[in-house]
C-alpha positions, 0 to 999 in steps of 0.5 A, spaced: 643 847 083 645 853 086 643 851 093 648 845 092 654 850 091 652 854 097 657 854 102 652 853 108 649 847 104 650 840 108 654 837 102 659 843 102 659 843 109 661 836 109 666 837 103 669 843 107 670 838 113 673 832 109 678 838 106 680 840 113 681 833 116 686 831 110 690 837 111 690 836 118 692 829 117 698 831 113 700 836 118 700 830 123 704 825 119 709 830 117 710 833 124 711 825 126 716 824 122 722 826 126 719 821 131 721 824 137 716 830 136 710 825 135 707 826 142 707 834 140 703 832 133 698 827 136 696 833 142 696 838 136 692 833 132 687 832 138 687 840 140 684 841 133 679 836 133 676 837 140 675 844 138 672 842 131 667 837 135 665 843 140 664 848 134 670 852 136 672 853 129 679 856 127 684 856 122 687 849 121 695 851 120 694 856 125 691 852 130 695 845 129 702 849 130 700 853 136 698 847 140 704 844 137 708 849 140 705 850 146 705 843 148 711 841 145 715 840 151 710 836 156 708 832 150 715 830 148 716 828 155 710 824 155 711 821 148 718 818 151 715 816 157 710 812 153 715 809 148 719 807 154 714 803 157 711 800 151 718 797 149 719 795 156 713 791 156 715 788 149 721 786 152 719 783 158 713 779 154 719 776 150 723 774 156 717 771 159 716 766 153 724 763 155 722 762 162 719 754 163 712 753 161 708 754 167 712 760 169 712 763 162 704 763 163 704 766 169 708 772 167 705 773 160 698 773 164 701 779 169 704 782 163 698 782 159 694 786 165 700 791 165 699 792 157 691 793 158 693 798 163 698 801 158 693 802 153 688 805 157 693 810 159 695 811 152 688 812 149 687 818 154 694 821 155 694 826 149 687 827 148 687 829 156 694 834 154 690 837 149 684 839 153 687 840 160 693 843 163 696 839 168 703 836 170 706 830 168 704 826 174 697 828 174 696 827 167 698 820 167 694 819 173 688 822 171 688 819 164 688 812 168 683 814 172 678 817 167 679 811 162 677 806 168 671 811 170 669 810 163 671 803 161 665 802 156 668 808 152 675 806 153 673 800 150 671 803 144 676 808 143 681 803 144 678 797 140 676 801 134 683 803 132 686 796 133 681 793 129 682 798 123 689 797 124 688 789 124 684 790 117 689 794 114 694 788 114 689 783 113 691 782 106 696 785 101 690 788 098 687 792 104 694 794 106 696 797 099 689 801 100 689 801 107 695 805 107 693 810 102 687 812 106 691 812 112 696 817 109 690 821 106 685 822 111 685 816 116 689 819 123 685 825 123 678 822 121 680 817 127 682 822 131 675 827 129 671 821 131 674 819 138 674 827 139 666 826 139 667 821 145 672 825 148 668 831 149 662 827 152 667 824 157 671 830 159 665 834 160 664 831 167 671 834 169 671 841 166 670 847 171 662 849 171 660 856 173 656 856 179 649 856 179 645 862 179 641 860 185 645 860 191 641 854 194 641 850 188 646 844 189 648 839 184 653 833 184 659 834 179 664 828 178 671 831 179 678 828 179 683 829 184 688 835 182 684 837 176 686 843 173 684 848 168 682 847 160 685 849 154 
């Protein structure tokens, strides 16, 4: 029984991680409430979860608000850009439905293709900002390139949260219990699981130390205009 309550036991480590995610989830929701700060809040969330999956443990409060402050300006600009693009795509899709039948279908297909690219960028833009230092233009460009180069992972990262959201709104019962789970633990848990995948993806674009053997060579896949990691 004493081993059960040992802080190094698997059960206690699991419970500790759940508590960390619950705290992180509440922090993210509170900092998203002003709406305009949502981008900075999501970036801070991923900054902490990416460190968690790399084993770089830190204080949740301190790590979250440090990342929130450091990335506030850039993340807010990115959030406003992505929000504006999302509204533009939605309005265009609705407007296309008012066109004659043939034209409506053509435009809706085109807007659907743009929506797919938008979701691909949206999937990576804030985790990328949390992990790498770059300018706005390169963050958007590299987010799109990484999403295309890692398409199978991109599909998993995009579809799973959408599926969870669909299940949440499936029935009044799932809406009640699902909403409770999202408020208590959901967003941070999704970010944590996604960060396991982002870690695998981002490793290919992180700077590596030169091999000790000067004659040794290795191909490292890099994106153009890549920059330092955070």
